[in-house]
N, C-alpha and C positions, 0 to 999 in steps of 0.2 A: 314221555311225550315231548314234542318239539314245540317252540313257540307257534308255528304254523297251526299245529293240531290244537293247541290250547284256545285259539281265538275262534274256532269254528262256531259260527252262529252267534257270537258275543255281541251285544250292543255296546259294551265299553271294553276297552283294553287298557290296563294300568301297568306301568313300569315304575320302578323305584330301585335304581341301581347305583352303584359307587362311581360310574364315569360314563362320559358321553360315548366312548368306544363301545361300551357294553350295550348301551341303548341302541346305538346304530347297528351293533351286530344282531342283537335280538329281533330288530325291526327288519333288517335288509340282508342279513347274512343268509348262510345255507339254512333253509327251512325257517327263514325269518317270517314274522307274522304279517307284514305289510301286504304280501301278495294274497293273503287269505282273508283280509278285512271285509265284511259283508257291506252292502250299501247302506249308508245312514249310520254306521257305527262310529264311535269317537274314541281316538287314542288319547289317553292323559298320562303325560310323562310327569312323575313326582319325584324324579331324580334332581339332586343338586350337581348341576354341570354348567359348563360355560354357556352363557347366552348365545355365543356364536354357534356352538354345536346345536343347541336347541333350535335355533333358527334354521340351520342347514337341514335337520332332520324334519322339521315342520314342512320346509319346502319340498322335499322329496315325498312326504306323505301326501301333500295337497296336490303335487303333480301326478300322483298315482290316483287321485279323484277321491281321496278320503279326507277326514277332519281330524285335527290335533290341537289340543291346548296343553298347557303345563299348569301344575299345581304343586310346587315344592311346599314342604311343611316347616313349621317353627315348633319350638318348645322341646321336650325331651322325650326319651325312650319310654318314660313312666306315662307321660301323656298319650303316647301311641297305644299303650296297653289299655288306658282307661277310655280311648276315644276322645280325648280332649285337646287334640293338635290344632294349631294355628294353620289355616289353610290360605296359600297365597295363590289366587287364581289368575292365570294369564290366558286370556281367551276372548273370543267375541262374547256379546251379551247373550246370544243364542246357545252358544257352547256351554257358558257357565250355568245358565238356566236350566239346560239339559242334564247337566252333571251335578247340580245342586244337592239334591237329596242323597245321592250316592256318596258324595264328598263328605256330607255331614255325618255319615256313619263312621268316619275316621277323626273327625274334629268337631269342635263346638263353636268355631269362630271362622268365618270365611271372608277375606278380603278381596275385592275386585281391585286388582292391581293396576287396571287401565288398558288392557288390551293384550294381544298375543305377544309373548316374549317378555311381558313386563312383571309376570310372577316371578321368573327366575332371576330377573334383575333386582327385584325387592329382596329376594332371599339373599343374593350375593352382598348387597350393600349392608343389609342387617347383620350378617355373619362377619362381614369385614369390620365393622365397628365393634361388635360384641367380642370378637376374638382379639383384636387390638387392644380394647379396653381390658380384657382380662390380663394381658401381659403388663400393661402399665399399671394396673391395680395391685399386681404381684409385687412389681418395683416399689410402688408406694407402701405397700404393707412392710417389706423388708426394710425400708428406710425408716418407717415409724419404729419398728422393733430395734434396729441398730442404734436408734437415738434414745431408747428407753421410754418412748412414747406408747401409751396404751393404744393398741389398735381399735378397740372397741370405742374409746374416747374420740379418736380420729373419725371413725365411721360415723358415730352420732352427730359430730360437728358437720361433717360432709354432706349429710342428708339435706342440709338447708343450703347448700351452695351448688354451683354448677359442676363440682367434681363429681357428684352423684345424680344431680337432677338433670344434667345434660345441657350444653349450650344450645342445642336445637330448641328446647322449651323454655330457655330462661334468657341469656344474654343476647342471642341473636335476634329474638322476636322484635325488640324495640330499637335494635341498632342496625347491623348490617343488612337484614332482611328488609328494612325499611329505607335503606339508602343513607343511613345516618352514621357516619365514621367519626363524628366528633368524640374525643376520648372521654369514656367513662373510667377506663383503665388502658393506659397507653402500651402499645407493642413493646416499647423500649423498657417499661417497667415490668412486663411479663418475662422479657428476656432476662432482665437482672434477677428476677426472683427464681427463675429456673436455674440460672447460674449459681445461686446460693445453695439451692437444693443439691444440685450436681456436685459442688464443691464439698459439701457434708458427705454425700455418698462416696465421693473419691477418698476421702480421709478415713471412712469407715468401711472401705472395700466392698461397697454395695454395687452390684452390676445394674446399671441404669441406662441400657441402651436405648430403650423407648424415649426416655427423658432426654437423652442427648440429641437424638434425631429431631425431637421436638424443638429443642433450643436452636438448633441449626436452621430450622424454618423460621422462627422469629428472627434470628440473626440475618438471614437473607432478606426477609421482608423489610427489616429496618434499613439495610443497605440500599434497598430500591424505593426509599422514600415514604414507608409506612410507619416509622418509628414513633411519630407522635400521634398516630391515628389509633382509634379504638382497637383493642385487641381482636375484637371480631372481624377487623378487616383482613386477617389472615385468610378468610374465605376469598376475598377479592384478589389478594396476592396469588393464591394458588389458582383461581380462574385464570388470572392474567398469565401465569406460567404455562397452563395448558394450552393457551391461545398463542404463546410465544412472545408475550409482552409482559415483562416483570414489573414495570413502572406503575407508581400510584396515579 
């Protein structure tokens, strides 16, 4: 069967593919399904692809007179088996309402990400942070082991600090997100402490690429006037960089 054959008479068309080119090919290639969608049907792409690819596909679907939303998923393959995935819905309110019961056959929690294209954006930022933290966590674990420190002791301690609890839900709440950059812990002190850890890692031959990159960000922020501001001001520094203005 071709994709075109498979959608005959379908109210919903779902794709979950490894990349955007495959989604595009299944929709618009030879025997693609886009030309066979019935009136009133809804295309739901659950792939993890670039938001720009997602937007381009949506534009083509809508120009053809059809409807599309995206709903990438979170959690693990085990949750896929048990139907307990986290569903990140990016669509209009009407689209999400229409797809709600179908989507909950695959997951047990549905988040309205805020409109078309926002579901895939939410998935990308979550994966970015989770994947990057996995590498930084590995560097931290190897540093612990190389110093003879129990990893279990370190984990138990870090459960009460931003190291595990996240800056989003701890330090940022009452500082940078409130516009308060008075130092509870200065950027320069954070830079100094990273330097100590990296010096130890260097002596013990611990690969700490993520840590070194982080120290460079603090170093740059200090050089542009953030040194005596709160360490959460790194957010302001990076926002300024994105806008082409690094100064505090």
